[in-house]
SERO-4910 file (N, C-alpha, C, O; in steps of 0.05 Angstrom, whole numbers):
BEGIN
 pado doro    nc1    nc2    nc3   cac1   cac2   cac3    cc1    cc2    cc3    oc1    oc2    oc3
  Met    A    289    479    681    307    465    661    314    486    638    305    508    633
  Ala    A    329    475    629    334    488    599    336    465    590    344    443    597
  Arg    A    316    484    555    302    469    540    335    458    520    351    474    509
  Arg    A    336    435    520    346    426    498    354    435    468    336    433    451
  Glu    A    381    444    458    369    462    432    376    439    406    393    423    401
  Ile    A    358    445    397    357    432    363    376    440    339    377    461    327
  Lys    A    391    414    337    412    415    315    400    418    289    376    412    290
  Phe    A    408    426    266    401    427    240    404    402    233    386    390    221
  Glu    A    430    390    242    437    364    227    427    340    241    435    318    236
  Lys    A    408    346    259    392    329    266    367    328    261    362    307    273
  Leu    A    354    333    255    332    344    241    319    331    226    329    336    204
  Thr    A    295    312    223    289    288    211    279    312    177    284    335    172
  Gly    A    267    296    166    245    309    142    231    318    142    226    339    129
  Lys    A    212    302    163    180    316    175    188    350    180    180    371    170
  Gln    A    210    344    203    220    363    220    221    392    201    207    412    204
  Lys    A    240    385    183    252    399    160    231    422    149    231    447    148
  Ala    A    211    398    139    183    411    125    172    431    138    169    453    129
  Ala    A    165    417    174    151    439    183    172    464    196    163    483    207
  Val    A    188    461    193    212    486    198    210    502    175    215    526    178
  Leu    A    203    493    145    198    506    121    172    531    121    171    554    114
  Leu    A    148    507    134    128    509    128    123    547    154    110    568    154
  Met    A    143    535    167    134    555    194    147    580    184    133    600    184
  Ser    A    167    581    177    184    600    163    165    622    135    175    642    124
  Met    A    139    610    131    130    624    105    112    638    122    108    637    146
  Asp    A    103    653    102     78    667    100     51    646    108     48    625     96
  Val    A     32    656    129     11    638    133     -1    628    105     11    607    100
  Asp    A    -16    633     88    -27    644     67    -15    619     55    -30    600     48
  Val    A     17    617     51     34    610     30     33    570     45     39    548     34
  Ala    A     24    577     72     39    550     80     19    531     81     21    507     83
  Ala    A    -11    551     80    -39    532     74    -42    531     45    -56    512     37
  Lys    A    -31    546     26    -34    536      3    -22    503     -3    -30    485    -18
  Val    A      4    506     17     27    483     10     11    458     23     13    437     10
  Phe    A     -6    459     50    -19    448     59    -39    421     33    -37    398     25
  Gln    A    -51    438     30    -76    428      3    -69    413    -15    -83    394    -24
  Glu    A    -40    420    -25    -27    403    -34    -15    380    -23      3    372    -38
  Leu    A    -18    365     -2    -19    344     10    -32    326     18    -56    332     17
  Asp    A    -28    310     24    -49    280     33    -52    289     58    -35    303     69
  Met    A    -78    278     71    -78    279    107    -60    279    118    -51    297    132
  Lys    A    -46    248    112    -36    237    132     -6    256    133     10    256    151
  Glu    A     -6    267    112     21    282    106     22    309    123     38    313    140
  Val    A      0    327    114    -10    340    138    -13    342    167    -11    363    178
  Glu    A    -20    311    185    -15    313    211     11    300    219     19    306    242
  Tyr    A     27    283    204     55    287    210     65    317    214     77    324    234
  Ile    A     59    340    189     76    360    194     66    373    215     81    385    231
  Ala    A     39    372    218     27    396    243     37    380    267     37    392    289
  Val    A     44    355    266     53    349    297     70    360    301     70    374    321
  Glu    A    100    358    277    120    371    284    120    394    287    134    400    306
  Ile    A    111    412    277    104    439    279    102    445    312    118    456    327
  Thr    A     74    432    319     67    443    347     93    431    364     96    437    388
  Asn    A    114    413    349    132    403    375    157    425    379    172    429    398
  Leu    A    156    434    357    193    450    353    182    480    358    170    496    342
  Lys    A    186    483    380    183    509    399    213    521    396    231    504    391
  Glu    A    219    546    399    241    566    407    264    555    391    286    550    402
  Leu    A    258    550    360    277    551    344    310    574    342    311    598    347
  Asn    A    327    560    335    344    583    340    348    586    312    349    567    296
  Pro    A    350    615    306    342    625    278    372    613    255    375    610    231
  Ser    A    380    611    268    412    594    251    405    568    242    417    558    223
  Val    A    384    553    255    371    527    249    345    532    221    335    514    209
  Ile    A    340    556    218    314    560    204    322    566    177    310    561    156
  Glu    A    357    586    182    368    599    155    372    572    147    359    563    128
  Ser    A    396    552    162    398    521    145    385    511    137    394    495    121
  Val    A    346    512    143    336    488    124    323    509     99    312    499     80
  Ile    A    326    536    102    317    546     79    349    551     59    348    559     35
  Glu    A    361    548     64    387    552     45    376    515     26    370    512      2
  Glu    A    378    496     47    378    466     37    356    471     20    355    455      1
  Phe    A    338    488     22    308    476     10    319    496    -16    310    488    -37
  Tyr    A    332    513    -17    336    527    -40    362    522    -52    370    536    -71
  Gln    A    381    496    -39    393    491    -57    386    464    -80    393    461   -104
  Leu    A    369    448    -63    345    427    -70    328    436   -102    328    425   -124
  Met    A    318    456    -93    300    467   -118    324    480   -139    317    477   -162
  Ser    A    352    495   -135    365    497   -153    368    469   -168    364    466   -192
  Ala    A    372    455   -156    390    425   -168    376    414   -182    384    401   -201
  Ser    A    339    419   -169    317    399   -193    324    419   -209    345    409   -217
  Ser    A    322    444   -221    325    456   -241    340    455   -254    335    462   -277
  Tyr    A    368    447   -247    393    441   -264    380    410   -271    380    408   -296
  Met    A    374    399   -265    371    366   -277    344    377   -298    349    370   -321
  Val    A    324    389   -296    309    397   -314    316    398   -343    311    384   -363
  Glu    A    331    424   -334    350    441   -355    362    421   -365    351    414   -386
  Gly    A    386    404   -358    410    390   -375    413    360   -370    425    344   -385
  Gly    A    397    351   -342    398    320   -340    424    322   -309    436    341   -298
  Leu    A    423    300   -305    434    299   -272    471    304   -281    488    306   -263
  Asp    A    478    306   -305    512    303   -306    521    338   -301    539    352   -290
  Tyr    A    485    342   -322    490    381   -317    494    391   -278    511    401   -263
  Ala    A    469    380   -277    462    390   -245    489    383   -238    501    404   -234
  Gln    A    502    366   -235    523    352   -217    544    380   -218    545    399   -202
  Met    A    561    375   -247    582    405   -247    570    422   -245    590    438   -246
  Ile    A    547    440   -243    544    460   -234    537    464   -206    536    486   -195
  Leu    A    532    438   -194    536    438   -162    555    446   -148    558    463   -130
  Glu    A    572    423   -164    598    422   -154    621    441   -162    645    439   -156
  Lys    A    610    462   -178    630    502   -184    618    515   -158    633    528   -143
  Ser    A    587    512   -153    577    531   -136    590    518   -102    602    534    -86
  Tyr    A    587    491    -97    590    481    -70    612    458    -71    610    439    -56
  Gly    A    629    460    -84    651    443    -79    640    402    -86    617    396    -84
  Pro    A    650    391    -90    644    362    -92    628    348    -79    608    337    -86
  Glu    A    643    351    -51    620    331    -26    605    346    -28    585    332    -34
  Lys    A    595    376    -25    570    379    -23    551    378    -38    529    370    -32
  Ala    A    560    385    -62    547    375    -90    531    337    -87    508    329    -92
  Lys    A    556    321    -75    541    300    -86    523    293    -58    510    272    -57
  Asp    A    521    307    -40    506    306    -20    479    322    -25    460    317    -10
  Ile    A    478    341    -46    456    347    -57    438    337    -72    414    343    -73
  Ile    A    453    317    -85    442    299   -115    428    277    -98    406    268   -100
  Glu    A    454    271    -77    442    250    -57    409    246    -50    393    227    -54
  Lys    A    406    282    -35    380    282    -35    360    288    -52    337    284    -44
  Ile    A    364    293    -67    347    296    -95    339    270   -101    315    266   -108
  Arg    A    357    249   -100    351    220   -107    328    219    -90    306    214   -100
  Val    A    332    223    -63    302    212    -44    290    225    -46    273    222    -28
  Leu    A    284    248    -62    259    261    -61    248    247    -87    226    235    -86
  Thr    A    263    248   -111    251    245   -134    246    209   -137    240    195   -157
  Ser    A    248    205   -121    238    165   -117    207    174    -97    187    160    -99
  Val    A    208    193    -82    182    186    -72    157    201    -96    133    207    -93
  Arg    A    169    203   -112    157    232   -124    149    213   -152    130    219   -166
  Gly    A    171    186   -161    166    160   -176    146    146   -166    128    138   -181
  Phe    A    146    140   -140    123    123   -135     96    136   -138     75    123   -142
  Ser    A     97    160   -134     79    174   -123     55    176   -157     31    181   -162
  Val    A     71    172   -168     66    168   -203     51    145   -206     28    142   -214
  Leu    A     71    125   -194     60     90   -201     27     91   -189      4     85   -197
  Lys    A     38    101   -166      6     98   -152    -19     97   -169    -37     80   -173
  Lys    A    -12    126   -180    -27    138   -204    -34    119   -228    -54    124   -242
  Ala    A    -18    100   -233    -25     93   -267    -43     77   -262    -53     70   -241
  Asp    A    -48     70   -286    -67     39   -292    -53     21   -297    -36     17   -314
  Ala    A    -68      1   -272    -62    -23   -264    -51    -40   -292    -28    -48   -291
  Gln    A    -62    -44   -310    -61    -64   -340    -37    -53   -351    -23    -70   -363
  Gln    A    -27    -31   -352    -11    -13   -360      9    -20   -352     25    -30   -368
  Leu    A     14    -18   -321     32    -30   -301     41    -62   -304     63    -71   -303
  Ala    A     20    -72   -308     34   -111   -314     45   -112   -336     64   -128   -339
  Asn    A     37    -94   -361     51   -108   -375     80    -92   -381    100   -100   -393
  Phe    A     76    -71   -369    115    -60   -365    134    -76   -352    157    -81   -358
  Leu    A    112    -85   -324    123   -101   -306    130   -137   -311    143   -156   -302
  Gly    A    108   -131   -335    113   -169   -331    138   -184   -346    143   -208   -343
  Lys    A    160   -159   -369    181   -167   -370    200   -167   -353    216   -182   -363
  Glu    A    210   -159   -330    223   -159   -311    232   -176   -297    225   -199   -303
  His    A    248   -171   -276    254   -198   -260    232   -200   -238    224   -179   -231
  Pro    A    222   -223   -226    204   -226   -203    209   -211   -190    191   -196   -183
  Gln    A    244   -207   -176    252   -202   -156    243   -167   -148    235   -155   -128
  Thr    A    252   -160   -181    244   -122   -183    215   -122   -178    206   -108   -160
  Ile    A    199   -136   -193    165   -137   -191    160   -131   -165    148   -112   -155
  Ala    A    175   -157   -152    157   -162   -120    169   -132   -108    150   -117   -109
  Leu    A    187   -122   -100    205    -94    -95    188    -70   -101    180    -53    -85
  Ile    A    182    -70   -132    157    -55   -130    130    -46   -120    121    -26   -109
  Leu    A    120    -72   -129     95    -75   -116     89    -81    -85     67    -86    -77
  Ser    A    109    -79    -69    116    -84    -48    111    -58    -28    107    -57     -4
  His    A    115    -32    -53    114     -2    -46     88      6    -57     85     31    -58
  Leu    A     74     -4    -64     44      1    -81     28      1    -72     31    -21    -61
  Pro    A      2     10    -64    -30      0    -47    -33    -24    -49    -27    -29    -72
  Ala    A    -42    -48    -35    -55    -64    -38    -65    -74    -61    -54    -85    -80
  Asp    A    -91    -67    -57   -111    -62    -86    -96    -63   -109    -96    -85   -122
  Gln    A    -82    -43   -117    -66    -35   -139    -49    -69   -144    -55    -86   -161
  Ser    A    -29    -71   -125    -12    -96   -128    -29   -123   -137    -21   -142   -151
  Ala    A    -58   -119   -122    -77   -147   -130    -81   -148   -152    -76   -171   -160
  Glu    A    -89   -127   -173    -90   -122   -206    -73   -118   -216    -78   -119   -241
  Val    A    -41   -112   -208    -31   -125   -229    -23   -157   -230    -22   -171   -250
  Leu    A    -18   -163   -199    -11   -194   -208    -26   -204   -218    -18   -220   -235
  Ser    A    -56   -200   -214    -83   -220   -226    -78   -216   -265    -89   -231   -281
  Ser    A    -60   -193   -274    -49   -200   -302    -37   -214   -310    -40   -222   -333
  Phe    A    -11   -225   -289      4   -241   -293     -4   -269   -306    -27   -276   -309
  Asn    A     19   -286   -316      7   -318   -309     11   -326   -290     22   -311   -274
  Asp    A      2   -355   -280      0   -363   -260     34   -363   -251     37   -350   -231
  Ala    A     59   -374   -262     88   -379   -258     93   -346   -239     99   -342   -216
  Leu    A     88   -333   -257     99   -306   -253     86   -287   -234     96   -268   -224
  Arg    A     53   -299   -228     43   -294   -196     52   -308   -184     58   -291   -168
  Ala    A     58   -325   -176     63   -341   -156     92   -338   -146     96   -340   -122
  Asp    A    110   -334   -162    135   -325   -167    136   -301   -153    152   -302   -134
  Thr    A    127   -283   -157    123   -255   -151    117   -259   -109    131   -257    -89
  Ile    A     98   -263   -114     84   -270    -92    100   -283    -75     97   -277    -52
  Leu    A    121   -301    -83    134   -313    -59    154   -289    -49    155   -282    -25
  Arg    A    166   -279    -66    184   -260    -68    175   -227    -45    188   -213    -30
  Ile    A    146   -226    -54    142   -214    -39    143   -211     -4    146   -190     10
  Ala    A    138   -242      5    130   -248     21    154   -259     43    152   -268     65
  Thr    A    180   -253     25    200   -256     29    220   -242     35    238   -249     50
  Leu    A    219   -220     23    236   -190     24    249   -180     51    236   -169     69
  Ser    A    271   -185     53    287   -173     67    307   -152     63    301   -128     62
  Lys    A    333   -163     59    354   -154     44    354   -142     17    339   -153      1
  Val    A    369   -122     11    356   -126    -23    375   -116    -34    375    -91    -35
  Ser    A    397   -131    -46    420   -129    -61    421    -97    -73    399    -89    -79
  Pro    A    444    -79    -77    444    -65    -98    450    -70   -119    465    -55   -131
  Ala    A    442    -89   -128    449   -104   -163    415    -97   -165    408    -83   -184
  Ile    A    395   -106   -145    368   -108   -149    356    -83   -150    336    -78   -164
  Ile    A    373    -61   -128    361    -39   -125    383    -21   -156    376      2   -159
  Ser    A    395    -26   -167    394    -10   -193    387    -12   -214    391      3   -233
  Glu    A    367    -44   -212    342    -47   -237    319    -31   -225    301    -20   -238
  Val    A    320    -31   -207    293    -17   -190    286      8   -199    264     16   -206
  Glu    A    321     27   -197    324     50   -203    320     53   -234    307     72   -243
  His    A    331     36   -249    311     37   -277    289     35   -287    278     46   -306
  Val    A    283     20   -274    249      9   -287    238     34   -263    215     42   -270
  Val    A    243     41   -251    219     64   -231    233     84   -252    223    104   -241
  Asp    A    243     91   -267    258    118   -278    245    117   -307    236    136   -319
  Glu    A    245     93   -313    230     83   -340    196     87   -339    188     98   -359
  Ile    A    178     81   -321    163     82   -319    152    116   -310    142    132   -325
  Ala    A    159    117   -286    157    151   -278    174    174   -283    174    196   -270
  Glu    A    183    170   -297    212    192   -310    225    207   -279    227    231   -273
  Ser    A    234    183   -266    247    192   -242    267    167   -233    266    146   -245
  Thr    A    289    172   -207    298    152   -199    293    138   -172    273    145   -160
  Leu    A    302    128   -166    290    108   -134    320    119   -122    341    123   -135
  Ser    A    317    123    -98    335    129    -74    353    104    -62    339     90    -49
  Gln    A    380     94    -63    398     81    -55    388     71    -24    387     48    -15
  Gly    A    383     94    -15    367     84     12    342     74     23    336     75     47
  Met    A    326     64     -2    300     54      3    301     27     14    316      9      7
  Ser    A    275     27     39    278      7     47    266    -12     38    262     -7     15
  Ala    A    256    -37     44    248    -62     41    222    -55     46    224    -33     58
  Ala    A    197    -63     43    173    -65     52    160    -91     46    150    -89     24
  Gly    A    157   -112     56    142   -136     53    141   -160     79    149   -158    102
  Gly    A    130   -180     67    129   -204    100     99   -211     77     90   -205     55
  Thr    A     90   -232    107     67   -238    105     38   -227    102     17   -236     93
  His    A     45   -199    115     26   -194    126     17   -170     96     -6   -160     93
  Leu    A     34   -167     84     32   -150     63     18   -170     37      0   -159     24
  Val    A     24   -194     30     20   -212     22    -16   -210     26    -32   -199     11
  Ala    A    -22   -223     49    -51   -228     57    -60   -202     48    -77   -207     32
  Asn    A    -58   -181     50    -71   -161     47    -77   -158     15    -99   -156      6
  Ile    A    -56   -158      3    -54   -161    -30    -74   -182    -48    -85   -179    -70
  Leu    A    -73   -208    -26    -90   -235    -28   -119   -225    -21   -136   -224    -39
  Asn    A   -123   -219     -2   -148   -210      4   -165   -193    -17   -190   -196    -18
  Lys    A   -150   -172    -35   -160   -150    -49   -165   -164    -81   -180   -154    -97
  Ser    A   -151   -186    -85   -158   -206   -110   -179   -213   -103   -191   -208    -83
  Asn    A   -188   -232   -130   -212   -249   -141   -199   -272   -126   -176   -281   -128
  Asn    A   -230   -283   -101   -227   -312    -88   -213   -333   -109   -201   -350    -96
  Gln    A   -211   -338   -133   -195   -356   -150   -166   -354   -150   -156   -376   -144
  Ile    A   -155   -342   -154   -130   -325   -159   -114   -329   -127    -93   -341   -121
  Ala    A   -134   -312   -110   -126   -322    -85   -113   -347    -74    -91   -353    -64
  Lys    A   -137   -362    -82   -134   -394    -72   -106   -404    -90    -88   -413    -75
  Ser    A   -102   -405   -114    -92   -414   -129    -59   -410   -115    -43   -427   -107
  Ile    A    -57   -375   -117    -31   -362   -103    -29   -378    -76     -6   -381    -69
  Leu    A    -52   -391    -57    -42   -395    -38    -35   -429    -41    -18   -438    -26
  Glu    A    -42   -439    -52    -41   -471    -63    -12   -468    -67     -1   -470    -46
  Ile    A      5   -464    -88     23   -458   -102     48   -454    -72     68   -466    -64
  Ile    A     31   -429    -64     58   -426    -38     59   -444    -16     80   -445     -3
  Glu    A     30   -464     -9     32   -490      7     49   -504      6     63   -511     25
  Glu    A     49   -512    -25     73   -531    -33     92   -519    -35    110   -535    -41
  Gln    A    101   -498    -34    138   -495    -22    143   -491      1    163   -498     14
  Asp    A    118   -474     13    128   -465     46    105   -469     62     93   -448     69
  Tyr    A     94   -491     72     69   -497     92     70   -469    103     58   -450     92
  Thr    A     90   -468    133     91   -454    140     76   -429    138     57   -423    152
  Met    A     90   -412    112     85   -395    109     52   -391     95     38   -371    101
  Ala    A     47   -402     85     20   -410     80      0   -409     97    -22   -400     90
  Asn    A      4   -419    122    -13   -421    141    -10   -392    157    -25   -384    174
  Glu    A      5   -383    151     11   -357    161    -10   -334    148    -30   -323    158
  Ile    A      0   -333    127    -16   -313    100    -45   -322    104    -63   -305    105
  Lys    A    -53   -351    107    -86   -356    111    -94   -341    130   -109   -322    127
  Arg    A    -80   -349    161    -86   -329    189    -97   -305    184   -119   -300    192
  Leu    A    -77   -282    162    -81   -262    170   -100   -252    141    -98   -228    135
  Met    A   -113   -265    128   -126   -265     97   -163   -280    115   -167   -295    134
  Phe    A   -184   -263     92   -206   -272     93   -218   -272     71   -227   -255     55
  Leu    A   -218   -298     72   -244   -302     40   -264   -313     44   -269   -332     60
  Phe    A   -287   -295     20   -317   -292     33   -332   -325     40   -354   -326     51
  Glu    A   -317   -349     33   -320   -368     48   -318   -380     76   -329   -399     88
  Asp    A   -299   -358     82   -293   -362     98   -315   -349    124   -312   -350    148
  Ile    A   -336   -338    108   -370   -337    130   -365   -356    153   -360   -352    177
  Val    A   -369   -376    140   -381   -403    147   -364   -409    184   -375   -419    204
  Met    A   -335   -398    180   -322   -390    212   -337   -374    227   -348   -387    245
  Val    A   -343   -350    226   -359   -338    236   -388   -348    256   -406   -361    244
  Asp    A   -392   -341    284   -419   -356    293   -441   -336    289   -440   -312    282
  Asp    A   -459   -350    293   -492   -350    283   -494   -316    299   -505   -295    291
  Lys    A   -483   -319    317   -489   -279    321   -473   -267    313   -484   -246    315
  Gly    A   -450   -261    303   -436   -252    282   -448   -253    255   -448   -231    244
  Val    A   -460   -275    241   -463   -268    219   -491   -256    218   -502   -251    196
  Gln    A   -502   -253    240   -537   -237    243   -522   -209    236   -526   -196    216
  Arg    A   -503   -201    260   -497   -174    257   -482   -167    230   -481   -144    224
  Ile    A   -470   -185    213   -455   -174    191   -482   -172    169   -482   -159    148
  Leu    A   -505   -188    178   -519   -184    154   -535   -160    159   -538   -150    136
  Arg    A   -546   -145    178   -551   -116    181   -540   -103    163   -557    -95    147
  Asp    A   -513    -96    155   -504    -79    151   -498    -82    112   -494    -65     95
  Val    A   -499   -114    109   -506   -120     83   -521   -100     63   -542    -88     69
  Glu    A   -510    -97     41   -529    -83     17   -543   -120      3   -530   -139     -5
  Lys    A   -573   -118      4   -590   -144     -2   -576   -140    -34   -581   -160    -47
  Ser    A   -562   -123    -47   -566   -135    -63   -542   -145    -73   -542   -159    -93
  Asp    A   -515   -137    -56   -492   -146    -52   -486   -183    -49   -472   -199    -61
  Leu    A   -509   -185    -21   -513   -206    -13   -521   -227    -36   -506   -246    -34
  Ala    A   -540   -230    -56   -545   -237    -78   -522   -249    -97   -515   -271   -104
  Leu    A   -511   -217   -101   -492   -224   -125   -469   -247   -121   -462   -265   -136
  Ala    A   -460   -240    -92   -440   -250    -67   -451   -289    -80   -440   -305    -94
  Leu    A   -474   -288    -68   -490   -315    -66   -483   -330    -87   -480   -354    -85
  Lys    A   -479   -314   -116   -497   -332   -138   -471   -350   -148   -473   -365   -167
  Ala    A   -444   -346   -133   -422   -375   -142   -407   -370   -123   -390   -351   -122
  Thr    A   -414   -389   -101   -416   -392    -80   -422   -429    -65   -443   -440    -71
  Asp    A   -403   -442    -47   -408   -461    -38   -437   -462    -19   -444   -448     -1
  Gln    A   -447   -478    -28   -477   -492    -14   -469   -489     11   -485   -477     25
  Lys    A   -448   -497     22   -447   -493     52   -454   -461     67   -468   -464     87
  Val    A   -446   -429     58   -443   -410     53   -465   -399     55   -474   -380     68
  Lys    A   -478   -424     28   -511   -405     25   -528   -417     57   -540   -400     71
  Asp    A   -529   -443     65   -541   -446     83   -527   -428    103   -541   -410    111
  Lys    A   -505   -429    113   -499   -407    137   -509   -370    135   -513   -352    152
  Ile    A   -509   -371    115   -532   -349    105   -555   -353    114   -564   -341    134
  Phe    A   -568   -369    101   -600   -367    104   -615   -370    137   -634   -362    150
  Lys    A   -597   -385    140   -606   -398    168   -604   -378    185   -622   -375    201
  Asn    A   -581   -360    185   -584   -328    203   -600   -307    191   -599   -284    201
  Met    A   -613   -311    173   -648   -289    171   -665   -304    173   -665   -329    173
  Ser    A   -686   -284    173   -713   -294    174   -730   -308    147   -730   -301    123
  Ser    A   -738   -322    155   -750   -338    131   -761   -320    108   -754   -325     85
  Arg    A   -774   -304    111   -786   -277     89   -758   -261     79   -761   -241     66
  Ala    A   -735   -269     85   -713   -250     80   -700   -275     63   -685   -272     44
  Ala    A   -708   -295     73   -678   -316     59   -704   -324     27   -695   -330      5
  Asp    A   -721   -323     30   -750   -339      7   -734   -305    -12   -731   -306    -36
  Val    A   -726   -282      1   -732   -264    -28   -699   -269    -35   -692   -265    -58
  Ile    A   -683   -276    -20   -665   -277    -30   -652   -305    -45   -634   -308    -61
  Lys    A   -668   -323    -35   -668   -341    -54   -687   -344    -83   -683   -361   -100
  Glu    A   -704   -326    -84   -719   -324   -111   -705   -303   -131   -706   -305   -155
  Glu    A   -691   -281   -115   -662   -266   -137   -655   -274   -144   -655   -269   -168
  Leu    A   -632   -303   -133   -615   -313   -145   -626   -338   -168   -613   -346   -187
  Glu    A   -650   -346   -162   -669   -366   -179   -675   -359   -217   -674   -372   -238
  Phe    A   -683   -316   -204   -691   -306   -229   -666   -286   -233   -670   -262   -238
  Met    A   -637   -296   -231   -624   -273   -234   -607   -288   -271   -607   -312   -278
  Gly    A   -601   -272   -281   -590   -280   -310   -562   -284   -296   -553   -280   -273
  Pro    A   -551   -296   -324   -523   -287   -321   -506   -265   -316   -511   -244   -327
  Val    A   -484   -268   -299   -479   -246   -288   -442   -245   -290   -425   -263   -290
  Lys    A   -439   -212   -292   -410   -219   -300   -387   -235   -271   -387   -222   -250
  Leu    A   -373   -255   -272   -356   -265   -253   -342   -230   -231   -341   -226   -206
  Lys    A   -338   -219   -247   -323   -197   -230   -334   -176   -208   -325   -166   -187
  Glu    A   -363   -175   -228   -383   -158   -200   -391   -189   -182   -388   -189   -157
  Val    A   -397   -206   -191   -388   -226   -161   -362   -230   -146   -359   -241   -124
  Glu    A   -343   -219   -163   -324   -216   -141   -325   -199   -125   -322   -202   -100
  Ser    A   -331   -173   -138   -335   -144   -126   -354   -141   -103   -351   -126    -84
  Ala    A   -371   -156   -106   -393   -147    -87   -387   -178    -57   -401   -180    -37
  Gln    A   -369   -193    -62   -363   -210    -47   -338   -192    -30   -342   -187     -6
  Ile    A   -311   -182    -45   -301   -166    -29   -315   -139    -12   -307   -130     10
  Arg    A   -333   -133    -26   -332   -113     -5   -348   -123     18   -346   -112     40
  Ile    A   -367   -148     15   -376   -160     41   -354   -167     58   -354   -161     82
  Val    A   -333   -180     46   -309   -187     66   -295   -157     78   -292   -159    102
  Asp    A   -287   -130     66   -287   -110     80   -296   -104    109   -283   -101    130
  Leu    A   -334   -104    102   -351   -103    127   -338   -120    140   -324   -111    158
  Ile    A   -338   -147    137   -323   -164    160   -306   -158    174   -308   -156    199
  Lys    A   -285   -152    160   -257   -136    177   -269   -121    189   -273   -124    213
  Glu    A   -277   -103    174   -286    -79    189   -293    -77    224   -286    -65    245
  Leu    A   -312   -100    215   -334   -109    239   -321   -120    264   -324   -113    288
  Glu    A   -299   -144    249   -278   -160    264   -255   -142    288   -246   -149    309
  Glu    A   -253   -119    274   -227    -96    275   -244    -78    302   -231    -71    322
  Lys    A   -263    -74    301   -279    -60    326   -282    -82    347   -282    -71    369
  Glu    A   -285   -111    347   -297   -127    357   -317   -132    361   -323   -139    384
  Glu    A   -341   -130    337   -366   -134    346   -366   -164    336   -381   -178    350
  Ile    A   -354   -177    316   -354   -196    309   -324   -218    319   -302   -207    320
  Val    A   -325   -238    324   -305   -257    329   -307   -277    295   -326   -289    286
  Val    A   -285   -273    287   -281   -294    269   -258   -323    278   -234   -321    283
  Gly    A   -274   -347    277   -262   -369    284   -231   -377    268   -229   -366    246
  Gly    A   -207   -396    276   -189   -403    263   -162   -382    258   -142   -387    244
  Arg    A   -169   -357    274   -153   -334    273   -120   -348    275   -103   -333    266
  Gly    A   -113   -373    284    -91   -374    300    -90   -394    315   -114   -400    317
  Ala    A    -76   -409    329    -71   -421    355    -70   -409    376    -67   -421    398
  Asp    A    -74   -376    375    -75   -373    406   -102   -368    411   -107   -364    435
  Asp    A   -124   -366    395   -145   -362    397   -162   -386    421   -162   -411    420
  Val    A   -173   -372    438   -180   -394    462   -213   -380    467   -221   -357    473
  Phe    A   -226   -402    462   -252   -400    467   -266   -414    498   -260   -436    507
  Val    A   -286   -395    510   -295   -416    536   -314   -417    536   -325   -431    554
***
């Protein structure tokens, strides 16, 4: 059976990266790999494994495109976008120049968000606070959940609630919003945002962000969402887990959780929580262990709320991990849960 010929026009971005690395000296390719994160390395390694018996013309086309993109980037650094487009048009003609510029925009989009992901959350919040909530929602939907949660915690209640609702309902994004996002990301990260960027959002992302937020903010946001969209609020609740929800875990599950929880985290987490949560915890510990925690709580001086919430989040992360491994079961996860 003849092998299907791979054409340059059909190559994906990952495949082009794989072809480029395949054309390099092994030592050079290894150095490039060292600059990538492990997920990118995995993706490209898979493509390298699958790409076999490539036509030399395909390899030449990939190298040529890489050269064009690097040249265009140099022109942009030297004299800006207009200067780069003028030089490219003289070299390749208007249509080819436009194509190269668009590809550069996609690449700088990725770089721009990479810079944002490394930005200080408070500085990012200060900058985004003056933007339209839809623009903020679109940007936060492309950042890590814990970073988005920290940014949201710096907003006032109204802006926070408006932004989180917009994240939950993100779908198609208008060209005007994309243009605004381009401007904002350009100012923050000194790069541009691709017109072809896809929206990322929905209740899963909101639940993930709220899980990384402190309980007070998470509850406040959920209450506001519930007032405006009861169904959406319930969906988010089913997807997330607050520290107080440990009462929904059966006794055997709580005992499993306590085996892995740091005792210092447990005492801190219980410092500011309902009595029913404490009762649930204590009844699943030995009398001696429960007495030790109670005594620690009794003599514990004033503690920063941030430290208590951090301890609670670490325990919640453990609970979610154990649930994913199916070592524990959390009740009330949705209408489809059936226990016999």
